[in-house]
KEKE-3310 file (N, C-alpha, C; in steps of 0.2 Angstrom, whole numbers, plus 5000, padded with zeros to 4 digits):
npx = (4885:4872:4871:4857:4848:4842:4840:4826:4817:4813:4799:4794:4788:4775:4767:4772:4779:4765:4768:4786:4796:4808:4819:4826:4834:4838:4847:4852:4862:4863:4872:4878:4877:4877:4868:4863:4852:4847:4834:4827:4808:4799:4779:4769:4753:4747:4733:4723:4730:4745:4762:4775:4794:4810:4826:4842:4851:4865:4870:4864:4859:4854:4835:4824:4809:4790:4776:4760:4749:4732:4732:4739:4734:4733:4737:4737:4740:4744:4739:4752:4761:4775:4770:4773:4772:4777:4788:4796:4797:4806:4819:4824:4830:4838:4850:4851:4835:4827:4818:4805:4797:4801:4815:4818:4819)
npy = (4452:4456:4470:4481:4481:4499:4503:4511:4512:4523:4531:4541:4546:4554:4556:4544:4541:4540:4531:4526:4531:4523:4528:4527:4539:4537:4544:4545:4549:4546:4531:4534:4537:4549:4556:4552:4552:4547:4543:4546:4545:4554:4553:4562:4561:4574:4577:4582:4587:4587:4582:4581:4574:4574:4564:4564:4550:4553:4562:4556:4565:4577:4584:4590:4598:4597:4608:4614:4603:4599:4588:4569:4568:4578:4587:4600:4616:4623:4634:4641:4631:4620:4606:4601:4589:4583:4588:4585:4572:4570:4576:4569:4560:4567:4580:4593:4598:4606:4620:4627:4640:4650:4644:4630:4625)
npz = (5140:5127:5118:5114:5100:5093:5081:5072:5056:5047:5036:5030:5016:5012:5000:4984:4969:4955:4945:4940:4926:4915:4900:4888:4876:4859:4847:4831:4818:4802:4802:4812:4832:4839:4850:4865:4879:4894:4906:4921:4923:4934:4938:4947:4959:4966:4977:4965:4956:4948:4945:4938:4935:4931:4928:4925:4921:4921:4926:4940:4953:4953:4949:4941:4943:4935:4935:4944:4935:4928:4926:4920:4906:4901:4904:4905:4912:4929:4943:4956:4966:4968:4975:4994:4997:4987:4988:4997:4996:4984:4989:5000:4991:4982:4981:4974:4965:4952:4946:4932:4939:4955:4962:4972:4991)
capx = (4875:4871:4867:4851:4846:4838:4835:4822:4816:4808:4799:4790:4784:4767:4766:4775:4776:4759:4774:4793:4801:4816:4817:4833:4832:4849:4845:4858:4863:4864:4873:4883:4875:4875:4867:4858:4849:4844:4833:4820:4801:4795:4778:4763:4745:4745:4725:4719:4736:4747:4765:4781:4800:4814:4833:4846:4857:4872:4865:4859:4859:4848:4833:4819:4801:4785:4771:4756:4746:4728:4732:4741:4729:4732:4743:4735:4745:4738:4742:4750:4765:4774:4767:4776:4775:4782:4795:4799:4798:4812:4821:4825:4833:4840:4854:4848:4829:4826:4809:4801:4795:4803:4816:4812:4821)
capy = (4454:4459:4478:4479:4488:4501:4507:4510:4511:4525:4528:4547:4551:4558:4555:4540:4544:4531:4529:4528:4525:4524:4530:4528:4536:4538:4550:4544:4554:4539:4524:4537:4538:4557:4557:4548:4552:4541:4546:4543:4549:4554:4558:4558:4562:4575:4579:4581:4590:4579:4584:4576:4577:4570:4565:4563:4542:4557:4567:4555:4569:4579:4582:4596:4595:4605:4606:4606:4603:4597:4581:4569:4566:4586:4594:4610:4619:4624:4642:4637:4631:4612:4602:4603:4586:4579:4588:4579:4567:4572:4581:4563:4556:4569:4583:4593:4600:4613:4619:4632:4646:4649:4639:4625:4630)
capz = (5139:5120:5114:5112:5093:5095:5076:5066:5048:5044:5029:5030:5012:5014:4995:4981:4963:4954:4939:4940:4918:4914:4896:4883:4871:4856:4840:4825:4810:4798:4805:4821:4838:4838:4855:4869:4882:4900:4910:4922:4926:4942:4939:4958:4960:4973:4978:4960:4952:4943:4946:4934:4939:4925:4930:4919:4924:4922:4934:4944:4959:4952:4949:4940:4943:4934:4937:4943:4928:4931:4926:4914:4897:4898:4906:4906:4918:4936:4946:4964:4970:4967:4984:4997:4999:4983:4985:5001:4992:4981:4993:5004:4986:4977:4980:4967:4964:4949:4945:4931:4944:4957:4965:4979:4998)
cpx = (4876:4867:4860:4849:4841:4836:4829:4823:4812:4806:4793:4786:4778:4762:4772:4771:4770:4764:4782:4794:4806:4816:4825:4833:4838:4844:4852:4857:4866:4864:4878:4878:4876:4873:4863:4857:4845:4842:4826:4816:4798:4787:4769:4759:4746:4736:4724:4722:4741:4754:4768:4790:4802:4822:4839:4851:4864:4873:4862:4855:4855:4843:4827:4811:4797:4777:4768:4749:4739:4725:4735:4740:4734:4736:4744:4736:4741:4743:4742:4758:4768:4771:4772:4778:4778:4789:4798:4801:4805:4818:4827:4830:4837:4845:4851:4842:4830:4818:4811:4802:4804:4810:4815:4822:4821)
cpy = (4458:4466:4476:4481:4488:4507:4506:4512:4518:4529:4534:4549:4553:4557:4550:4543:4537:4530:4531:4525:4526:4524:4531:4529:4540:4541:4548:4550:4548:4533:4528:4540:4546:4556:4552:4550:4546:4544:4542:4550:4548:4555:4554:4564:4564:4576:4576:4585:4582:4585:4577:4581:4570:4570:4561:4555:4550:4560:4566:4560:4576:4579:4585:4592:4599:4600:4611:4607:4602:4587:4577:4570:4573:4590:4600:4613:4624:4630:4639:4633:4626:4611:4602:4594:4580:4579:4584:4578:4567:4572:4573:4559:4557:4578:4590:4597:4607:4612:4625:4638:4647:4645:4635:4625:4624)
cpz = (5132:5119:5112:5106:5094:5086:5074:5061:5048:5035:5029:5023:5015:5004:4991:4974:4961:4950:4941:4930:4920:4907:4894:4878:4864:4849:4836:4816:4805:4802:4814:4824:4839:4847:4859:4877:4889:4902:4914:4924:4932:4941:4946:4956:4967:4974:4970:4957:4953:4940:4940:4937:4933:4930:4926:4924:4922:4924:4938:4950:4959:4949:4944:4940:4940:4936:4944:4937:4934:4928:4920:4908:4896:4899:4903:4913:4924:4938:4953:4962:4969:4975:4986:5000:4992:4982:4993:4999:4988:4984:4997:4997:4983:4979:4977:4967:4959:4946:4939:4935:4949:4962:4973:4985:5001)
residu = (MET:ALA:LYS:GLU:ASP:ARG:SER:VAL:VAL:VAL:ASP:ALA:ASP:GLU:VAL:ASN:PRO:ALA:GLU:ILE:GLU:HIS:ARG:CYS:GLU:GLU:ILE:PHE:GLU:GLY:ASP:GLN:LEU:SER:GLU:ARG:TYR:ASN:TYR:ARG:VAL:TYR:HIS:PHE:VAL:ALA:GLY:SER:ARG:TYR:PHE:TRP:ALA:ARG:THR:TYR:VAL:GLU:GLU:ILE:SER:THR:ILE:ALA:VAL:TYR:GLY:PRO:PHE:ASP:GLY:ARG:ALA:SER:MET:ASN:ARG:LEU:ALA:GLY:PRO:ILE:ASP:ASP:GLN:VAL:VAL:SER:TYR:LEU:ARG:ARG:ARG:PHE:LYS:ASN:ILE:GLN:THR:LEU:GLY:PRO:ALA:VAL:ARG)
# end
């Protein structure tokens, strides 16, 4: 008798990034590569507030999140914490979450 498969796939994200960009910036001094920044930027819209987060490929388990802002184009800082739905999305994917304000727990 075959065992019944009871696995369930759960995608509990209440918010998803509006866009994910992969960027690679290289800085040269003359012909010599002096620095390389290889990173991903996540853009979130939660309600009327905008957040963005960046992770470097070399430190893929850590992400820094910024916001809230009133929009991506203006980047005017708003008062208030990082949106819980954004934090939940990031927690499922990254070991360490950093912010400019109080640490995310």
